N, C-alpha and C positions, 0 to 999 in steps of 0.2 A: 504494500500500500504506500502511496506517496505521502511523505511527511509534511503536509501543510499545517499551518497553525490551527486549523479546525480539526485535524485528525490526530495530532500528537498529544499523548497523555502522559502524565507522570507515571513512571514504571515501564514505559515502552522501551524496547531495545531498538535502536536506530543505527543506520549506516549513513554517514555523511561524507560525500566525496569532496576532495580538495579542489578538483576541477573535472570537467567532462571526460568520462572514460572514452577512449578512442583507440582504434587500431594503431599499433606501434608505440603506444604510450602506456607504460606500466601503471597499474592501479595505485592510487593514493587515497586512502580513506581511513576513517576512524569509526569503530563500533562502540556504542556506549549505551548506558541505561539512563533514561531521562529522569532528572532529579528536580527540575524546576522549569517553569514556563514564564516568560516575560514578554508579553506582546508578540512581536514577530520573531523572537529568539527562543531557543531552548538551551538548557544547561544539562550536560550528561556526564556521568562518571565513566571514564575511559575503561573499556574492557579489552579492546584490541586495536592496534594501529598497524596499518599496512602502508608501507612507503616504498615506492618504486617496485611494486609487486612482491615485496618481502615483508613478512611479519616482523615488527620492531617493537617488542614488549620488554626490552632489556632494562630501560631506565638508566640511571647513572649519569655522570657528568656529560657524556658525549651524545646522549639520546635526546630527541625532541619530544619524547612521550610525556604528556602531562596527565595528571590524575583526573582532571575534569576538563571539559571544553564547552565553549559557548558558540552557537552557530545560528544563522538565520534559518528559519523554516523554508521549506520548498515554496517557490513562487515569490519570495520576498527579495530576490536579486534579479536584476534584469537579464543576466545571461543563463539562468537555470530553467528557462521555459522549454527548451528543446530536449531535455533529458532529466532523469530522476536523480537529482543531486542528493536528496534526503529521502531515504526509504525506511519504513517501519518494518522491522523483521519479525517482532513478536509483540 
């Protein structure tokens, strides 16, 4: 299901892409559990981060993994109309 501000609920597991998935470009996304809703934004606890097609859950000084993330819901950015940038997994 597409993660619009009308569809996302606290407790949902969502996948949020960093940019439009496309052939020849590795996946970059975060999977998280929604903990808060703030208008057109949601906040989620990070469960998994995939960067350049590889899982990056290591943490530490050299990792970009954050414990939580905040993102705009689907449809709240001009460039996310043509693809599902935010999807509800469960």
